[in-house]
C-alpha positions as semicolon CSV with decimal commas, in nm:
position;residue;x (nm);y (nm);z (nm)
1;X;-5,478;15,859;1,745
2;X;-5,581;16,110;2,011
3;X;-5,425;16,158;2,356
4;X;-5,682;15,941;2,531
5;X;-5,633;15,647;2,298
6;X;-5,254;15,671;2,328
7;X;-5,280;15,674;2,708
8;X;-5,513;15,374;2,708
9;X;-5,283;15,178;2,478
10;X;-4,985;15,249;2,702
11;X;-5,187;15,142;3,007
12;X;-5,287;14,818;2,835
13;X;-4,924;14,743;2,750
14;X;-4,806;14,800;3,105
15;X;-5,095;14,597;3,248
16;X;-5,030;14,306;3,013
17;X;-4,659;14,301;3,101
18;X;-4,739;14,314;3,473
19;X;-4,980;14,023;3,451
20;X;-4,735;13,820;3,239
21;X;-4,464;13,868;3,502
22;X;-4,664;13,721;3,791
23;X;-4,566;13,357;3,741
24;X;-4,192;13,428;3,767
25;X;-4,144;13,748;3,967
26;X;-4,061;13,773;4,335
27;X;-4,382;13,815;4,529
28;X;-4,265;14,087;4,774
29;X;-4,201;14,437;4,642
30;X;-3,841;14,523;4,551
31;X;-3,849;14,900;4,616
32;X;-3,923;15,111;4,922
33;X;-4,171;15,396;4,955
34;X;-3,890;15,653;4,950
35;X;-3,740;15,504;4,632
36;X;-4,076;15,521;4,456
37;X;-4,134;15,880;4,568
38;X;-3,799;15,976;4,417
39;X;-3,884;15,798;4,091
40;X;-4,222;15,971;4,068
41;X;-4,084;16,313;4,155
42;X;-4,198;16,495;4,465
43;X;-4,265;16,832;4,303
44;X;-4,590;16,899;4,118
45;X;-4,502;17,029;3,766
46;X;-4,604;17,382;3,677
47;X;-4,752;17,276;3,344
48;X;-4,940;16,984;3,191
49;X;-4,789;16,655;3,074
50;X;-4,896;16,428;2,791
51;X;-5,136;16,161;2,929
52;X;-4,936;15,875;2,770
53;X;-4,616;16,002;2,934
54;X;-4,792;16,022;3,270
55;X;-4,904;15,660;3,236
56;X;-4,550;15,553;3,146
57;X;-4,402;15,734;3,445
58;X;-4,658;15,592;3,686
59;X;-4,607;15,238;3,563
60;X;-4,228;15,241;3,551
61;X;-4,187;15,421;3,885
62;X;-4,434;15,200;4,071
63;X;-4,362;14,856;3,922
64;X;-4,065;14,781;4,153
65;X;-4,282;14,867;4,453
66;X;-4,573;14,643;4,361
67;X;-4,647;14,325;4,555
68;X;-4,767;14,035;4,342
69;X;-5,106;14,015;4,511
70;X;-5,275;13,894;4,189
71;X;-5,033;13,604;4,146
72;X;-5,073;13,247;4,260
73;X;-4,819;13,259;4,544
74;X;-4,954;13,534;4,767
75;X;-5,105;13,383;5,081
76;X;-5,047;13,659;5,335
77;X;-5,401;13,790;5,381
78;X;-5,742;13,669;5,270
79;X;-5,736;13,847;4,935
80;X;-5,817;13,693;4,601
81;X;-5,675;13,772;4,263
82;X;-5,886;13,893;3,975
83;X;-6,070;13,645;3,754
84;X;-6,016;13,741;3,385
85;X;-6,373;13,837;3,294
86;X;-6,403;14,045;3,611
87;X;-6,077;14,227;3,535
88;X;-6,192;14,313;3,184
89;X;-6,530;14,425;3,317
90;X;-6,355;14,649;3,568
91;X;-6,179;14,828;3,282
92;X;-6,523;14,889;3,131
93;X;-6,645;15,021;3,466
94;X;-6,383;15,295;3,451
95;X;-6,448;15,368;3,084
96;X;-6,827;15,378;3,122
97;X;-6,795;15,599;3,434
98;X;-7,155;15,549;3,542
99;X;-7,335;15,721;3,826
100;X;-7,468;15,413;4,008
101;X;-7,703;15,587;4,247
102;X;-8,042;15,560;4,075
103;X;-8,221;15,342;3,823
104;X;-8,310;15,651;3,622
105;X;-7,947;15,761;3,602
106;X;-7,808;15,428;3,477
107;X;-8,065;15,163;3,384
108;X;-7,775;14,942;3,269
109;X;-7,611;14,941;3,610
110;X;-7,939;14,890;3,796
111;X;-8,026;14,594;3,574
112;X;-7,686;14,430;3,625
113;X;-7,708;14,484;4,002
114;X;-8,053;14,322;4,006
115;X;-7,936;14,017;3,810
116;X;-7,607;13,976;3,998
117;X;-7,793;14,006;4,328
118;X;-8,038;13,732;4,230
119;X;-7,755;13,504;4,121
120;X;-7,568;13,562;4,447
121;X;-7,868;13,475;4,662
122;X;-7,923;13,160;4,461
123;X;-7,559;13,049;4,481
124;X;-7,528;13,122;4,852
125;X;-7,859;12,958;4,942
126;X;-8,002;13,275;5,097
127;X;-8,366;13,394;5,093
128;X;-8,456;13,503;4,739
129;X;-8,634;13,821;4,848
130;X;-8,330;13,955;5,037
131;X;-8,174;14,290;4,946
132;X;-7,815;14,291;4,818
133;X;-7,600;14,602;4,850
134;X;-7,260;14,637;4,682
135;X;-7,020;14,810;4,923
136;X;-6,649;14,892;4,933
137;X;-6,553;14,574;5,117
138;X;-6,644;14,331;5,393
139;X;-6,593;14,587;5,670
140;X;-6,844;14,824;5,513
141;X;-7,074;14,532;5,436
142;X;-7,071;14,437;5,805
143;X;-7,133;14,801;5,896
144;X;-7,428;14,820;5,656
145;X;-7,592;14,501;5,781
146;X;-7,537;14,590;6,145
147;X;-7,684;14,937;6,087
148;X;-7,999;14,768;5,956
149;X;-7,997;14,537;6,258
150;X;-7,937;14,818;6,508
151;X;-8,225;15,024;6,374
152;X;-8,457;14,723;6,349
153;X;-8,411;14,603;6,707
154;X;-8,458;14,958;6,834
155;X;-8,777;14,999;6,629
156;X;-8,919;14,697;6,812
157;X;-8,893;14,902;7,133
158;X;-9,057;15,205;6,970
159;X;-8,730;15,399;6,929
160;X;-8,663;15,572;6,594
161;X;-8,288;15,605;6,535
162;X;-8,325;15,797;6,211
163;X;-8,526;16,066;6,386
164;X;-8,387;16,064;6,740
165;X;-8,034;15,922;6,717
166;X;-7,894;15,693;6,985
167;X;-7,870;15,928;7,282
168;X;-8,146;15,860;7,532
169;X;-8,261;15,543;7,359
170;X;-8,252;15,187;7,489
171;X;-7,901;15,038;7,495
172;X;-7,836;14,785;7,218
173;X;-7,667;14,470;7,335
174;X;-7,423;14,312;7,088
175;X;-7,303;13,955;7,147
176;X;-7,023;13,790;6,948
177;X;-6,776;13,505;6,975
178;X;-6,442;13,577;7,136
179;X;-6,266;13,490;6,808
180;X;-6,467;13,728;6,589
181;X;-6,276;13,930;6,329
182;X;-6,151;14,275;6,430
183;X;-6,358;14,432;6,151
184;X;-6,668;14,359;6,360
185;X;-6,539;14,577;6,642
186;X;-6,460;14,851;6,392
187;X;-6,809;14,842;6,241
188;X;-6,966;14,854;6,587
189;X;-6,751;15,154;6,671
190;X;-6,873;15,331;6,358
191;X;-7,229;15,257;6,468
192;X;-7,184;15,399;6,817
193;X;-7,245;15,061;6,981
194;X;-6,908;15,000;7,142
195;X;-6,738;14,664;7,182
196;X;-6,937;14,339;7,180
197;X;-7,008;14,116;7,477
198;X;-6,791;13,812;7,411
199;X;-6,895;13,449;7,426
200;X;-6,660;13,157;7,474
201;X;-6,537;12,980;7,159
202;X;-6,371;12,641;7,117
203;X;-6,011;12,580;7,011
204;X;-6,097;12,639;6,645
205;X;-6,280;12,967;6,708
206;X;-6,637;12,830;6,689
207;X;-6,880;12,997;6,926
208;X;-7,019;12,764;7,195
209;X;-7,400;12,741;7,150
210;X;-7,468;12,667;7,517
211;X;-7,244;12,952;7,628
212;X;-7,433;13,178;7,389
213;X;-7,766;13,065;7,530
214;X;-7,648;13,132;7,886
215;X;-7,514;13,474;7,790
216;X;-7,837;13,574;7,617
217;X;-8,048;13,450;7,909
218;X;-7,863;13,685;8,142
219;X;-7,923;13,997;7,937
220;X;-8,273;14,100;8,030
221;X;-8,498;14,254;7,765
222;X;-8,244;14,485;7,595
223;X;-8,265;14,489;7,215
224;X;-7,997;14,246;7,101
225;X;-7,779;14,166;6,800
226;X;-7,592;13,834;6,778
227;X;-7,294;13,816;6,543
228;X;-7,183;13,479;6,405
229;X;-6,896;13,385;6,177
230;X;-6,858;13,187;5,855
231;X;-6,484;13,131;5,834
232;X;-6,249;13,207;6,122
233;X;-5,952;13,415;6,005
234;X;-5,701;13,165;6,151
235;X;-5,868;12,825;6,138
236;X;-6,132;12,876;5,870
237;X;-6,387;12,728;6,112
238;X;-6,761;12,800;6,090
239;X;-6,992;12,863;6,382
240;X;-7,264;12,597;6,437
241;X;-7,540;12,804;6,282
242;X;-7,845;12,587;6,348
243;X;-7,789;12,578;6,725
244;X;-7,668;12,936;6,765
245;X;-7,942;13,091;6,554
246;X;-8,202;12,893;6,747
247;X;-8,062;13,034;7,072
248;X;-8,064;13,387;6,927
249;X;-8,424;13,352;6,813
250;X;-8,529;13,253;7,163
251;X;-8,389;13,589;7,276
252;X;-8,560;13,779;6,990
253;X;-8,218;13,889;6,864
254;X;-8,118;14,006;6,518
255;X;-7,866;13,755;6,382
256;X;-7,583;13,872;6,157
257;X;-7,325;13,646;5,989
258;X;-6,979;13,777;5,904
259;X;-6,887;13,557;5,609
260;X;-6,615;13,768;5,452
261;X;-6,458;13,470;5,276
262;X;-6,636;13,166;5,417
263;X;-6,991;13,237;5,304
264;X;-6,887;13,112;4,960
265;X;-6,869;12,758;5,097
266;X;-7,244;12,749;5,033
267;X;-7,176;12,758;4,657
268;X;-6,998;12,420;4,667
269;X;-7,186;12,092;4,713
270;X;-6,874;11,960;4,887
271;X;-6,849;12,240;5,144
272;X;-7,206;12,368;5,175
273;X;-7,252;12,168;5,496
274;X;-7,028;12,422;5,668
275;X;-7,299;12,685;5,627
276;X;-7,594;12,462;5,724
277;X;-7,855;12,671;5,905
278;X;-7,691;12,999;5,804
279;X;-7,986;13,090;5,583
280;X;-8,200;13,153;5,894
281;X;-8,001;13,462;5,995
282;X;-8,124;13,818;5,932
283;X;-7,819;13,952;5,749
284;X;-7,495;13,837;5,594
285;X;-7,175;14,014;5,487
286;X;-6,912;13,888;5,246
287;X;-6,645;14,017;5,010
288;X;-6,647;13,933;4,642
289;X;-6,277;14,022;4,616
290;X;-6,187;13,736;4,842
291;X;-6,320;13,396;4,740
292;X;-6,499;13,506;4,421
293;X;-6,190;13,692;4,292
294;X;-6,329;14,015;4,151
295;X;-6,122;14,338;4,166
296;X;-6,110;14,564;4,469
297;X;-6,336;14,704;4,603
298;X;-6,649;14,488;4,629
299;X;-6,818;14,391;4,953
300;X;-7,170;14,249;4,965
301;X;-7,425;14,343;5,230
302;X;-7,725;14,109;5,227
303;X;-8,034;14,169;5,442
304;X;-8,334;13,936;5,463
305;X;-8,583;14,224;5,505
306;X;-8,526;14,483;5,229
307;X;-8,734;14,738;5,420
308;X;-8,494;14,717;5,716
309;X;-8,197;14,790;5,491
310;X;-8,379;15,071;5,314
311;X;-8,479;15,227;5,648
312;X;-8,114;15,232;5,758
313;X;-7,947;15,335;5,430
314;X;-8,208;15,513;5,219
315;X;-8,221;15,888;5,174
316;X;-8,430;16,144;4,989
317;X;-8,333;16,454;4,797
318;X;-8,547;16,688;4,593
319;X;-8,305;16,667;4,300
320;X;-8,296;16,286;4,294
321;X;-8,509;16,090;4,046
322;X;-8,608;15,802;4,270
323;X;-8,783;15,486;4,159
324;X;-9,087;15,349;4,340
325;X;-8,926;15,004;4,333
326;X;-8,613;15,126;4,509
327;X;-8,268;15,229;4,389
328;X;-7,911;15,110;4,444
329;X;-7,866;15,409;4,676
330;X;-8,113;15,251;4,921
331;X;-7,880;14,964;5,008
332;X;-7,536;15,113;5,078
333;X;-7,377;15,404;5,268
334;X;-7,210;15,567;4,967
335;X;-7,350;15,799;4,703
336;X;-7,058;15,828;4,462
337;X;-6,923;15,479;4,396
338;X;-6,798;15,242;4,128
339;X;-7,025;15,011;3,933
340;X;-6,923;14,710;4,140
341;X;-7,204;14,485;4,022
342;X;-7,063;14,487;3,667
343;X;-6,756;14,293;3,783
344;X;-6,956;14,052;4,000
345;X;-7,192;13,980;3,712
346;X;-6,896;13,918;3,480
347;X;-6,729;13,676;3,723
348;X;-7,050;13,482;3,784
349;X;-7,145;13,473;3,415
350;X;-6,796;13,358;3,321
351;X;-6,772;13,087;3,586
352;X;-7,130;12,968;3,598
353;X;-7,265;12,766;3,888
354;X;-7,021;12,478;3,840
355;X;-6,727;12,715;3,795
356;X;-6,791;12,891;4,126
357;X;-6,814;12,554;4,301
358;X;-6,491;12,441;4,134
359;X;-6,317;12,764;4,238
360;X;-6,412;12,710;4,603
361;X;-6,309;12,346;4,593
362;X;-5,972;12,419;4,429
363;X;-5,890;12,672;4,698
364;X;-5,975;12,416;4,965
365;X;-5,770;12,143;4,795
366;X;-5,470;12,373;4,782
367;X;-5,508;12,452;5,152
368;X;-5,516;12,079;5,230
369;X;-5,204;12,029;5,017
370;X;-5,025;12,297;5,217
371;X;-5,127;12,135;5,542
372;X;-5,002;11,794;5,428
373;X;-4,674;11,936;5,302
374;X;-4,602;12,136;5,618
375;X;-4,687;11,841;5,841
376;X;-4,400;11,653;5,676
377;X;-4,140;11,916;5,773
378;X;-3,927;11,827;6,073
379;X;-4,052;12,012;6,379
380;X;-4,353;12,168;6,205
381;X;-4,709;12,130;6,334
382;X;-5,036;12,227;6,168
383;X;-5,245;12,373;6,448
384;X;-5,593;12,398;6,298
385;X;-5,844;12,158;6,152
386;X;-5,814;12,251;5,784
387;X;-6,183;12,266;5,692
388;X;-6,170;12,545;5,435
389;X;-5,896;12,773;5,300
390;X;-5,689;12,864;5,608
391;X;-5,381;12,690;5,747
392;X;-5,197;12,780;6,069
393;X;-4,865;12,618;6,158
394;X;-4,575;12,656;6,395
395;X;-4,219;12,532;6,368
396;X;-4,127;12,401;6,711
397;X;-4,103;12,724;6,904
398;X;-4,174;13,094;6,861
399;X;-3,817;13,185;6,773
400;X;-3,789;12,927;6,497
401;X;-4,134;13,013;6,361
402;X;-4,033;13,379;6,336
403;X;-3,708;13,282;6,168
404;X;-3,895;13,073;5,910
405;X;-4,128;13,365;5,832
406;X;-3,838;13,607;5,788
407;X;-3,642;13,371;5,565
408;X;-3,950;13,301;5,357
409;X;-4,010;13,668;5,277
410;X;-3,640;13,717;5,203
411;X;-3,656;13,423;4,963
412;X;-3,931;13,597;4,765
413;X;-4,092;13,286;4,615
414;X;-4,411;13,346;4,810
415;X;-4,564;13,584;5,061
416;X;-4,686;13,420;5,380
417;X;-4,738;13,633;5,687
418;X;-4,724;13,555;6,055
419;X;-4,986;13,599;6,322
420;X;-5,054;13,520;6,686
421;X;-5,319;13,261;6,761
422;X;-5,405;13,137;7,109
423;X;-5,088;13,296;7,241
424;X;-4,860;13,126;6,988
425;X;-4,663;13,276;6,699
426;X;-4,786;13,106;6,382
427;X;-4,746;13,098;6,008
428;X;-5,088;13,171;5,857
429;X;-5,159;13,064;5,500
430;X;-5,470;13,198;5,328
431;X;-5,545;13,032;4,995
432;X;-5,768;13,273;4,806
433;X;-5,644;13,314;4,449
434;X;-5,811;13,152;4,148
435;X;-5,475;13,136;3,968
436;X;-5,286;12,931;4,230
437;X;-5,169;12,614;4,054
438;X;-5,030;12,284;4,176
439;X;-4,689;12,415;4,070
440;X;-4,738;12,728;4,283
441;X;-4,814;12,508;4,584
442;X;-4,509;12,290;4,516
443;X;-4,278;12,591;4,473
444;X;-4,411;12,748;4,791
445;X;-4,371;12,430;4,995
446;X;-4,013;12,401;4,867
447;X;-3,952;12,759;4,983
448;X;-4,101;12,681;5,326
449;X;-3,872;12,377;5,356
450;X;-3,571;12,590;5,271
451;X;-3,677;12,850;5,525
452;X;-3,729;12,584;5,789
453;X;-3,385;12,432;5,737
454;X;-3,184;12,439;6,056
């Protein structure tokens, strides 16, 4: 057995033990950053170490500082676990170590990206000729789609961003709901567009179509991007796409949908109505690590017009072997990157159409079970309409809500984080993991009841 095989075997053993511990371990980490630094050793050794020993040290030093994100009782952020076939495929991604830039460099990767992209468009009910780029996450997916939109609306005015940049060109107007996710503002900052012009939203975070129409009517002839949302981070609510996209079309705006976790509602016959009309947008961003449960990192940037995406993201180099039909490099900002489509293909092939729908529906059922359980706790109130996978609750007043959150993390049964929503301190539950069971929900509700005890 050579050094590489020994290291891989050790890694497999540590990984298997970690995964087996998830059902019983405390969800929060047990060790601090400083404790882990001491265990790792702060000084770089002068000489080499055996690869298997390095793996052992990394695993044993870090294990106490790991949070059980992949387990069924982490609800703190909208992050999924890792579906088994996708996890195994991700190990192959590292072992294969493919350059995923060009078709000529890795025909295998290009083929898998093509197939996975077609399956995604079909499942999500999006135009079949759309381009699908595999990015680092939803933030970069939003950035990628909005870059295509920025360049496209400026081209309509005769301005070439690729050649001339933004300085001196027509200002691009960006309009979004007041409850948009903060990642939108970050992407716009990357793009040099500044903060969006905000439109009134209702109590669940849904943009008001008439307010949008009034806002757009007052904007003159500036090139415009309208950003809509599939899944509010607090309520899970979806914008009314049919009405809002119609208003945006009247203003000749590019329409982008941030569907980081909610776009997957379209894959379920039970919840597809939430995305009705969404297919008429120009671009869509989502994150396969969230609702689909593939490993980090895997955002998806989808653009109706492939030429618009290629114009924004494509590049040329004399040393590149580029394909006349386009390459993976034409759809994302990165050159060097992981073979993300391998894991998406594996998850979709493993689950099938019915399995993806069942995954979405199980997450939603678990969210509804949380809402029902919390509503039965003395003094607790569920604040949102639980339409998808998000639950927001308070426990009488801000002080008690904060006390419940602190006690819950100290208990360790589950991880549920707090947030502020409409000026109120809330408990926010995000149900995103394929492995969350009825028992996980029951154990977590029991922990919430203990934490809420006066």
